SETORPA-340287 format. One record per residue: residue in three letters; x, y, z of N, C-alpha, C in turn. Coordinates in pm, whole numbers, plus 50000, padded with zeros to 5 digits. Layout:
SETORPA-340287
ALAXYZXYZXYZ ...
This chain:
SETORPA-340287
GLN279935021080621280765014980537282145017980551 ASP282465029780615283545033280650284445027680770 GLN283575019780844284225011980945284404997380906 ILE284244994380789284704981480758286164979480735 SER286714967480783288154965080755288334957880624 TYR288554966080512288864959880401289904952080363 ASN289924943180283290984932380240291624939680116 ASP292414949380110293004955679978293724944879905 ALA294304933679987294904923779892293984916179792 ASP292764916879795291994908479713290864916279662 PRO291004927979580289914937079506289114929079431 LEU287824935079405286824927979345287124925579176 ASP288104918079164288324915779011288024900678961 GLY287294891379049287154878179001288154868279036 LEU289364873179070290464865979108290654863179260 ASP291504853779298291864850679452293174856779444 ASN293134870779461294504877679453295484871779576 ASP294824871479699295774868779800295914853679820 GLY295224845879741295674832479761294974824179870 ASP294054831079946293554823380076292414814280052 GLY292054812579930291074803479895289554810079887 TYR289674821779912288114830179906288314841779781 THR287614838079674287714850479576286994862979590 ASP287864873579600286994886279593286524888179742 ASN287114883979838286934886579980287184898780023 TYR286714911579955287194923379972286644928780097 TYR285424926780144284864929680270284174919980345 GLY284944910080357284304898880436283884887780377 TRP282974878480414282434867680365281284862280412 ASP280444858080313279114851880348279264836580352 PHE279244830280462279344814680462278124808780448 GLY276894814280470275644809580443275184810780283 GLY275444819880208274924821780105273514826980092 PRO272834826579983271384829279972270524819280038 SER270784807580057270054797580127271114787280183 PHE270464776380277271304768680337272234758980247 PHE271704754880142272494747480055273004752679939 ALA273114766779942273794772479851275324775779876 PRO276184777279786277714779579848277704793079888 GLY278784797779980279134808580035279544818979933 ASP279524830879957280174839779853280544852279917 ASN281074863379851281714872979891280934885779940 ASP279674883579957278724893579986277984891880107 PRO278574896480228278014895180367277024905880401 SER276514911280305275604924180325274194916980379 TYR273474925480455272064924480520271054923580390 VAL270444912980378269394912080261268044907080327 GLY267924907980463266644901980522265664912680508 GLY264434910680571263414920480588262364915080690 GLY262604902780748261654896480852262184901480988 PRO261224898781087261724901681217263034893381262 GLY263994900981328265104894081364266164892081271 GLN265974894081147266934892481032267864901281037 ASP267854912781114268834923681093269604920981224 HIS269634911181290270404908181440271954913381398 GLY272414908281288274004912281299274174927281266 VAL273194933481212273214947981192273264955681330 LEU272264950881413272114956181553273384953381640 VAL273974943181620275214939881710276394948681657 THR276544949781524277464955581490277654971281507 GLY276334978181498276154990981530276534994081677 ALA276014985481758276484987381902277914991381939 ALA278714982581856280114982781871280784992881807 CYS280264994581647281425000081554280585011881471 ALA279305015281502278845026281443279835038681436 ARG279895043781317281035055381298280735068381369 PRO281495073281441281315086181504281645097381425 ASP281205109681486281445123381428281345124481276 ASN280225120481244279695121581082278095126981072 ASN277915132181203276535139181203275505130081149 THR275495116181164274615106281132274215095781228 GLY273015094281263272605082481336273285082881478 ILE274085073681491274555071781652276215068181640 ALA276755067981740277985065281739278385051881838 GLY278895042981776279285029181867280335032381970 LEU280255023382076281095023782178282505023782126 GLY282795015482026284215012381987284905023581911 TYR284035036481900284675046881845284975043781704 ARG286375043681665286705042481515287105027481492 THR286725017981582287225004481565286554997881445 LYS287404992481372286984986381236286474972281266 PHE285504968481180284904955581188285014947381044 LEU285024934581045284904924380956283554918780952 PRO282854920780825281524915280823281784897780796 LEU281294891480886281264877680857279794872780892 LYS279184865580785277824860380789277734845080806 GLY277304841080905277274827580939275904820480909 CYS274784826280830273714821180815273174824880669 GLY272364816680620271674819680487270914833580508 ASP270584839680391269804849580365268344846580438 GLN267894856680492266594854280577266464844980693 SER267714838980709267704827480830267864834180941 LEU267224827881066267514832781176268404823381256 SER269004813481192269924804181266271234803881221 ILE272214803881305273624805081270274284790981247 SER274444787381119274684773681069276314773781033 PHE276904783881022278354784180997279074792381095 GLY278764793281221279424801581308280874796481336 TYR281124784781334282544780681372283474781381248 GLU282774781381127283624783481001283904800181002 ALA283004806081038283494820581054284494823981154 ILE284394816581259285474819181362286934816581317 VAL287004804181238288224800981176288724810681070 TYR287704815081001288084826380895288804836580969 GLY288094842681058288364856481131289754853781198 ALA289934841881260291144838281313292494838481208 ASP292194832181089293184831480996293274846880910 HIS292484856080938292524868780862293004879480966 ASP293384875981058294114887081162293014892981240 VAL291724888281254291144895881336291394895181481 ASP291464904681555291894906781690290654902081786 ILE289574906081776288304902981843287194897081777 LEU286714886081821285454880681746284274880981830 ASN283334888181791281954888381862281174876481838 LEU280634869281929279894855981926278394859181978 SER277684865581936276224867581968275104857381923 TRP275454845781956274774835081912274884821282004 GLY274084812281992274584800082085273344790782104 SER273714778382169272714767982209273284761482327 GLY272234753282373272734747582505273664732582475 SER273844730582343274754717982319276154720582309 PHE276784712082381278214713082381278694704182270 SER279854709482203280284705082072281794702282068 ARG282334690782092283974690882084284584696581970 TYR283804698181860284364705881732284374717381771 GLY283214723581833283204739281879284244742181959 GLN284604734082060285694737482154287144738582071 ASP287294727781993288574728281917288804739981850 VAL287604745781776287584755981688288104769181761 VAL287434769981894287534781281983289064781582032 ASN289554768282062290994768082100291974771981993 TYR291524767981885292444772481755292464788581764 ALA291314795081761291374807581732291944815481876 ALA291604810181976292244816682111293694813782154 ILE293954799382120295334797582157296424798482045 ASN296084792281928296974794081814296864807481753 LYS295894814781748295984828381692295814839481785 ARG295564835681900295684847782014294514855282002 VAL293304852381939292034859281933291264860682040 LEU290674871582095289904873682199288464869882156 LEU287804859882205286404856382155285574859582278 VAL284264867982229283404872682331281994867382293 ALA281474862482384280064855182350279024859382430 ALA277814859182380276524862782458276294849682541 ALA275664852082679275624843682765274294837182745 GLY273454841582669271924836282646270834844882720 ASN269614842582669268574851382685267364844882749 ARG267694832882837266484827982914267084829283065 HIS266234834183145266574839783274266504827683356 GLN267424819883357267554806683444269064802883444 GLU269524795383536270864790283543271104779683449 ALA271864781983355271924772983243273164774183169 ILE273544764783088275024765583020274774766482868 VAL275344777982824275184780482675276664780282600 PHE276594774282472277924774082396277534784582288 PRO278494790682232279944789682275280204797682416 ALA279334805582457279844813582580280534805582681 SER280004793982711280594786282818281814777882774 PHE282224777982650283454771782627284644777382688 GLU285684768082723286994772982759287484783882672 ASN288234795682710288834803882641287874812482548 VAL286814816282605285954825782567285324835482671 LEU285154848382658284634858182760283204857582759 SER282574852782838280994849482850280604864082898 VAL279604870382828279004882682888277604880782908 GLY277024884983023275544886183053275254901083051 ALA273904901583063273274913983028272714920383180 THR272844933883171272264941983286271234951483220 GLN270314955383323269294967083282269694977383360 VAL268634987883377268814998783449268874998183606 GLY269655004783680269825002283818270894990483835 ASP271794988283735272884977783768272424965783814 GLU271204961683762270584950683801270614939883672 ILE270664924683725270784917283610269484916383534 TRP269544917983392268374917083306267304906783341 ASP266264908783384264914899883404263734907183373 LYS263274901383261261904908283217260824902983312 GLY261024890883372259834887483456258984876283393 ASN259194871983280258334863583209259054852983158 GLY260314850083204261254840683163262264843883086 GLU262164855583003263204861982945264154870583015 GLY265434868283000266344877183090267734869783038 THR268684875383107270234869383105270134856383148 THR270724846883090271164834583131272414836683249 PHE272264828683337273464831483441273914816783491 ASN275334819483534276014805683559277454808283612 HIS278124799483666279244802183736280414805283617 PHE279954803783497280924804383394280954817783321 ILE280074824983355279974838983320281184848083369 ASP281654857383277282984863283299282694875483333 MET281644884483298281344896783329279984899983264 MET279384911383304278204916783258278494929083189 ALA277434933083088277474945083019275944949883001 PRO275554963582980274294969282959273694959982816 GLY272364956082847271864949982735270314951182718 VAL269804963682765268384966782760268524978982700 SER267554980082587267214991782524268375000182477 ILE269124989982406270404998182346270335003882204 MET270745017782218270615023782063271625019081979 THR271075015281847271905009081738271425011181630 THR272235005281530271705006281376270944994281361 ALA270044995681257269014985681218269104982281057 GLY268434972781012268194970280884267534982880785 ASN268134981280668267614990180568267985005980622 SER269105008380671269605021780703268865027580822 ASN268125019580900267475024681017268075024481146 TYR267535028781256268145029781383267015023081475 ARG267345018281580266505012281683267105017581835 GLY266215021581913266375022882042266105013082148 GLY265705002882088265064990682183265734980582193 ALA266974978582135267584966582122268044960782237 THR267594946582282267674941182402268154924882396 GLY269034922082499269494907582482270994907282508 THR271404895682545273014895182579273624894282441 SER272684896882317273634898082200274064912182174 MET273474920582270273864935782263275084937182376 SER275004929582477275924931782578277524926782519 ALA277534915582447278674910582409279474921882301 PRO278944925982211279424936982137280034950982210 LEU279304954082311279754963282401281184959182464 ALA281214947782522282404941482574283594942182472 CYS283064937182352284184937782240284764953082207 ALA283744960182211284134975182195284854981182304 GLY284754976282425285614981082536287014975782537 ALA287214962682469288314956382473289214964482373 ALA288484967882254289144974882141289684987882169 LEU288814994382268289445008882300290715005782377 VAL290584994282491291864993582554293084990982456 MET292744982482379293784978282264294424991382218 ALA293575000682170293765011782129294805022182202 LYS294405023082327295235030582420296515022282473 ASN296445009982461297665000982509297994992782398 PRO298544997382291298974989082172299974976482202 ASN300454977982331301334965082366300604954482430 LEU299374956182446298464945082504298084936082396 SER297834922882417297364914282321295684915582330 PRO294974911882228293694910882242293084903282371 ILE293784891982402293274883782521293644892082655 GLN294714898582650295084907582758294204919182765 ALA293634925582661292674937482688291474929882732 GLY291084918282703289654912182740290044909282894 GLU290974904482951291264904783092291224917483154 LEU291864928483102291674940183165290344945083193 ILE289494942983065288054946983096287344938883207 ARG287694925883204287124917283303287284923083453 VAL288504923583475289104928383621288914940083656 SER288394949983563288004963983584286584967283601 THR285814957183602284324957583614284014965583759 GLU282704971183742282154975283864281344965083933 ASP281724963484058281154952584140279424957384163 ILE278504950084106277094952484115276464941184222 SER277104933884284276434922984364275464929984468 ALA275764941084502274814946184611273354948784558 ASN273234951884403272094954884348271394944284301 ASN271834930284358271264916784289270964907984390 PRO270024898184371269754887284472271014879184498 ASN270964872084619271964863184672272344852884574 TYR271154846184506271314833984455272094836084316 LEU272494848884285273164851084176274874853184204 PHE275064851584331276524850384380277484842584288 GLU278424850884235279534844084139278864838184013 LYS277444841783982277044837483857276884849483773 MET277574860883785277424872183718278764877583682 GLY279744869283694281164871483656281744882683749 SER282644889283700283324899183795282584912483827 GLY281494915483739280564927683760280304930883603 GLN280034946483631279484952683506280594960083442 LEU280604960683303281674967383227281694980583240 ASP282974983483276283344998483304284405002683233 VAL284345007883111285245011783020286405022083078 PHE285675033183148286595042183193287705036683300 ALA287215027383377288075019683486289055012383397 ALA288705005283287289894996083207290645005283156 MET290355017483094291175027683032292245034183121 THR291865035583240292655042883333293385033583422 ALA293195020483422293665011983517295215010383528 ASN295635009883657297195008483680297424996283786 GLY298424988983750298694977883813297694966583825 ALA296844965583735295814953583722296314940483743 LYS295824930083789296234916883787295204907983729 SER295424897983660294574888783621295154874383612 VAL294694864083696295274852383687294144841983644 ARG294524832483559293554825183503294064810483485 VAL292984801183510293604786183486293494783683339 ASP294484783683273294434779083116293934765783100 SER294474756983177293904742383152294104734983281 LEU293384725383286293794715083398294294702383348 ILE295324694783424295844684583409295424673783511 THR294844664183497294444652983597295364640683576 ARG295804635783688296534625583675296064615183796 ASP296104601183767296164590783877297044581783846 ASP296834570783929298034560283914297934548483820 GLU296674552483728296484541283635296264544583494 ASN295184552683476294884555983318294504570583302 ASP294604577083396294384591683411292894596783369 ILE292084586383379290564588483362289944589683511 ILE289054599783510288654602583651287334592983667 GLU287654583083759286474572783791286344570983917 PRO285234563283978284994563484116286164556784176 PHE286434561384313287464554984398288974559184355 ASP288824569884272290324574984221290814584384313 THR292084587684336292694596084401293354605684276 ILE292914617884246293214624684134294174636884183 GLU295454637684117296064648784119295764660784025 VAL295544671384066295024681383966296144693183958 PHE296764693983836297844702883803297024715183738 THR297004727683777296684738883704297694744883615 ARG297244748783519298474756083422297834768983424 LEU298574778783514298224791983541298794802283454 ILE298014812283397298644823683328298354836583385 ASN299274842883410299424858183470299284867683356 HIS298134872083335297904879683193298634895283201 LEU298534900283323298694912783325300044915683415 ASP299824923583528301084927183613301664916883702 PRO302784917583738303324907783813302794905083954 LEU302824892483989302174889384129303524886784220 GLN303214889784347304084889884452303894877584545 ASN302764872284570302604862484656301264854284629 LEU301314850084510299924843284472299664830184547 SER298544828684612298064816684666296644812684592 VAL296464797384594295434791084510294874783184604 ASP293334784984596292594774384678291424767784610 MET291224754884618290314747784541289124741684627 THR287924743184581286954737784650285964729184533 VAL285054722884575284294715384506282634715884544 ASP281734717484435280174718984465279664708084524 ASP280194693784498279414682584563280494672184638 THR280314679784761281344672684852280944657484878 SER279654653584859279234640384878279804630084791 LEU280154635784675280874628184563282494628984553 VAL282684641184572284274642784560284884650084680 GLU285954645284753286544651184868287734657284821 VAL287834668684879289194676884830290174672784949 MET291254666384902292174660484982293304672285019 LEU293664678784916294634689284932294234701284846 GLY293714712084905292974720784834293684735784828 ASN294914735684892295524749184911296964748384855 MET297454758984803298914759484764299324774184747 VAL300654777484792301144789884769302144789084650 VAL301874796084554302714799484428303694805784435 GLY303384818884521304684828084512304534839284425 SER305594843984391305664854584261305634848984149 VAL305004855784051304914852683931304974862583823 PRO305974861583723306064874483637304774878283560 GLY304744891383497303404895083428303594891683287 ASN302854899683219302684896583071302434884583006 SER301344877583060301104863383015302114853183043 ALA302884853983165303694844283211302724833083242 GLN303554819783228302874807883253303504800183380 VAL302914791583462303394785183543302484773183598 VAL303044762083635302224750483647302874744583791 PRO302274749083901302584744384042302314731384077 GLY302804727984180302654713984224301124710884233 PRO300684696984246299404694384240298654696684369 LEU297254697484336296124696684440295614683284443 ARG294784680084514294514665484509292864662684565 ILE292414655084481290874650284516290644635284516 TYR289694633384572289274618584576287764615484554 VAL287544606484457286194603784408285654594884524 ARG284494597384599284254589284720283294579184688 LYS282524579384574281534570584557281214567584389 ASN280474556684380280274552084243279394562484160 VAL279544563284025278414569283945278184558583816 LEU276914559383794276404549883694276584555383555 VAL276354570583529276694574283408277654588683419 THR278204592583303279024601683309278404614883407 THR279284620783505278644629183605279694639483620 THR279074653083615279924664383598280014671083745 VAL281134673883793281354682483915281844696483866 THR281764705783975282464718183947283414720484064 LEU284714723583996285614728984082285744743284096 ARG286104750184199286154765784210287514767184254 PHE288374774384170289684779284206289644794484261 GLY290254798384385290174810184443291684815784425 PHE291784827384380293164833184369293344848084468 THR294594848084516294764858684610296174862184624 ASP296234877784600297644882384597297454896484652 GLY297744898684768297674910884842296124914384833 ASN295614925884771294384931684755293664925084636 TYR294524917284558294004912484442293014898184485 THR291824895384445291014883384452290344879584348 ASP290304867484310289604862984179289114850884195 TYR288404845284096288054830084104287704826083963 GLN287544813183951287254808283825286894791983850 TYR285724787683773285354776083789285624766883656 PHE285734754083711286074744683595284994733383610 ARG284724726083511283954714083514284834701183501 LEU284674690583560285184678783567284124667583552 SER284354659183464283574646983428284334634783477 ILE283314627683574283644616283632283034604983558 GLN283814596583501283364585483427282824572983505 PRO281914565883472281674551283499282794543983504 THR283144536583589284384527983591284054516583461 SER285174516283388284954505583259286554503583241 VAL286494489583269287794483483265287734473883146 ASP288774475183033288574468782932289284455982921 LEU288804446282884289194431382875289674429582720 ASP290824432082686290834432382535292384423682492 ALA292504416682545293954409982533293804399082423 ASN292634393682372292584382682273291334386682185 LYS290854375282114289674378082006288414381582060 LEU288114378582198286954382282277287124393582345 VAL286574405682321286704418382382285504422382461 THR285344425382589284414432282667284994443082741 SER284124447682844284534456182947283754453683063 MET284444454883196283714453683309283554467283402 ASN282524467783468282524482383535282544480983689 GLY282934468383761283364469183878281984466983961 MET280904465283918279764459584007278864449883930 GLY279794441583880279194430683828278894428883681 ASN278754440783602278284440983460279344439683369 PHE279084434583254279894433883134279234441983017 GLY280184447682928279784454182815279744467082816 PHE278894474282896278774488782897278764493683052 ALA279454504683096279294509483218277894518883241 ASP277394524383126276504534883137275074531983060 TYR274724519383073273414515083013272284525783060 PRO271404528982986271294525082845271904533982720 ASN272824544682772273454551982675274604542782597 ASN274984532582682275964523882598277254530582536 ARG277634540882594278894547582525280184544482607 VAL280114541082721281254540082823281464522982801 GLY282404518382743282674504182726282854498482590 LYS283234485582588283294479082463282104471282412 GLY281214468082483280214457782443280884445782457 LEU280434436082356281004422282351281344420682208 LEU282574419282180282894418882037283864405282033 TYR283594398381905284394387281866285224390881739 ASN286504391281731287304392981607286924407881561 ALA286544415081654286464430981612285264431281524 GLN284284422281524283024424881463282124434281552 MET280894434081503279944442381568279494439081687 ASN279214447481791278764442881935277634435381940 ILE277554424682008276314416582028275744415682150 LEU276104425382237275564424882367274764437082423 GLN273754437082457272944447682504273354452082662 ASP273384442082752273804443782871273844428182950 GLY274624429683045275074414883099275774417783238 GLY275614405883312276494407483438276084396583547 PHE276654398983659276504389783775275054389883851 ILE274454380683880273054379583946273194368784048 ALA272624371384175272584362984277271234365384338 GLY270754354484409269384357684482269214345684579 LEU268114346684659267524336684764266434333084712 SER265544339984633264314336284578263934345884463 GLN262644344184420262284352584324262014369684346 THR261874369384514261704384284526262934389384613 ALA263914381384620265234386884662266354383684579 VAL266364391284485267384389184375268244401984362 PHE269624401784324270524413984351271334413384209 ASP271304423884143271974426284024272034439283987 ASN272574443783860272304455683814272144453983667 LEU271434445483623270904442983487269774452583455 SER269684453183306268524463583273267204455983287 LYS266364468683309264934464483329263974466883201 PRO262644461683190261984464483095261614480183070 ASN261884486783174261394500183148262784509683108 GLY263684503683061264934510782995265874512783119 THR265774510483237266644515683336267584502883391 ARG268314503783461269114494583517268944491883683 SER268894480883715268754475583868269904481883933 SER269704484584066270864488384138271104482684276 GLY271034467784249271284460184367272564457284422 LEU273534460384332274874458584359275854470984349 THR276694472284419277514484184442278944481384443 PRO280064490784385281284487284413281784487284564 VAL282904479684605283224481384723284674489184706 ASN285424487084608286564495184569286524496384431 ARG287864502784367287834503284236288194491284165 ALA287544488684042287884478383957289294481783892 ARG289964473283860291344475683782291834464483715 ARG292934469883618293474459883559294814458183637 LEU295304445183648296594442283718297874443383624 PRO299034445283653300224445083561300184428183507 PRO300694428483388300594415583341300584404883436 GLY299664396383443299424388483551300364376383571 PRO300374372183694301034358183722300614346183649 GLN299054347583631298334335683588297984336683438 ALA297934349783413297294351783260297934363683175 ASP297754366383072298384376382999297704390283029 LEU296344390783056295654401383120294704396383226 GLU294954403983346294064399883463293324413583527 ALA292164412083553291624423583617290494419883712 ILE290454430283819289974424083968288844434783974 ALA287804430684071286714439384112286354434284237 ARG285534441784325285014437684431283644444184456 PHE282524437784485281084445684486280364438784596 SER279284445884645278374440584750276994442284701 ASP276044437484804274634443484797274324453784865 ALA275174462684921275054472285026273954484184978 SER273914485484850273074495384791271664492084794 SER271324477784824269834473884839269394476084952 GLY270034483785034269484488785179268794479385271 GLN267554479085317267024469185404266704455085337 SER267034455085200266804442185137267974435085121 ALA269104439785160270444435485160270644423085243 ILE271404412185189271484399385263272944399185306 GLY273824408385285275004406285347276144400385240 LEU275984400485117276764395485001277904405384978 GLU279194399584953280294405484892281004396884800 VAL281194401884684281604392584581283014398084518 SER283824389084529285164393384447285204387184303 GLN285634396084216285544390084064286974390784024 HIS287514379783954288764379183872288774374683751 CYS289154382383660289034378183513290284375683444 TYR290374366083369291824360783309291484361383145 GLN292524366383074292524363382940293974359582910 PHE293924349182790295164344582736295194346982581 THR296604348882559296764350882406297244340382320 ASP297714329482404298334318282308296964312582232 ALA297314304982124296604298482022295784287282120 GLY294464286582092293634275682161292944283282290 HIS293564292482329293264300682456292754313982446 ASP292734317482334292574332082284291234336882245 GLU290134326182278288614330482228287754330682349 TYR288344331182458287514333082575288054341282689 ILE287064343482782287624351782912286864343783021 LEU288004341183124287744332583243287394341783351 VAL286174339683413285844347783504285634340183661 GLU286244343583741286064336683863285564345483966 TYR284504340884049283954347884143283994341684279 THR284314347784406284294342684508283264349084588 ILE282254343184655281154348284727281524348984843 HIS281264360484932281514360185073280364364785138 ASN280124356585251278894358485342279494366785464 THR278884379785456279504389185570278694386685699 ASN277744379085681276974377285809277704366985926 ASN277154366186033277594354986140276494342086124 TYR275914343286028274994330686006274794327685868 PRO274544315385824274474310885712273414316285615 LEU273664317785494272724320585367272354306285303 ASN271114305285323270584290985257270114294985118 ASN270054285985041269334284884907270014295984825 LEU271184300484832271624312084748272144303984619 HIS271594312584506271894308084388272774320184289 SER273544318484194274374328084143274514324084004 GLY274754333883920275004332383764275374344683686 LEU275104342883559275254354983479273914356683393 GLY273524369083397272514371483289272834379583181 MET272554373883063273164382582949271894384882841 GLN271814397382813270974402182714271574406482581 TYR271444395982475272144399382353271354408582261 
């Protein structure tokens, strides 16, 4: 109780004295209430009784159990205060209101938020909440990496602007129980911390000596950052987080090679962080990608990659940055190195000139590639991974009452069938979509047909492939909107017959011509012999 950060501005009198919308939030808030459908209340106390229901008590004790009182244990954070925020209903094992708790903590001057929960589902809402806390409120968010021993992405740990913490066991080894249970690992882990058999507090005023999981590693990292802030009050919470990240112990020699750069910088070393001198930390705060058309990363695009760099700690004298990509068959790095030079410290920001990549081939669904940025300044070396999404080509034809999209390989409607999320479908007067799939089709016989139309098994054929990028033209010389594409049957392998098709779409806005799209095809025979009995047309599935 002595470690709680009490809100003296709102005592327990039935009034919202501080006007924050939460009545009597004297010692935190319970967002879950007694059950899922119940309203939240001002009592975040532990009221469970079943297995795992004292999870929050375990996590809190590792970081904040009070020292020097001849009782139980001492948390790593020494006299660090904590604000109880309960994100689930009583007796529940599911965090249903975690993001609401993040916002509350950020709005109530919390420096560090521990997030010992997560799932494999990305949420744009979740990333926005994290950004609000980290960017707007300068809160350090620390999250557990996950408890399945596999390479996987877990959120909120893998969101941008979160310090992701995995677990180690005795011997400075990654936690691996051998039965599938263990720390989750990936390129977005920032650091490790002990997570096996942690002595901590438990429910009903008990103690436990065997608390295990990344849920225990995250609060130890939080406690380390809190100690760094106490010793260096000029540091922001995020700077304190960076200091513990770059002061870790290198444990790569104790772990197998497949974990290379999937355990972050190393294992938490609080003493090193507390005594560090001249520490450096460069992070890519955000990526800005630009092309010559719509700034969407699509097949056959040349993309300029601008990095917004933040130097959190000491000044840099001669920073250099290099960029590589995990899938070189899909993305080519055209310009991957730059010298930034000197950068002031104390969270100085800089946006140096662009690096450059080229998307080498087509994708049929949204596809993720991973960029690695390496940083060097004298003896300082560091790295950071970022995900980029390559979207299937989708060019909107939306100049008049009839609206659709084309994907550059003959299809209309959607670029990512069967997901049907990329593209407009087929709309008339902004009414509901009427098209499931549609596109160009050509063939010599019933057994020699070339298209990308949907099949009965729910997939799409792959008989046609783009030759270059489909694109809209500037307001056309012949129509109000023009778009072009060029595709071939090269993806059909040995069955290909040497087709190459140019497609030109026209839309008009004047009355009498604003209810149709004119599509012109020019079919090229790339062989030195004629193709007999060739037929072509459009196949549409409404």
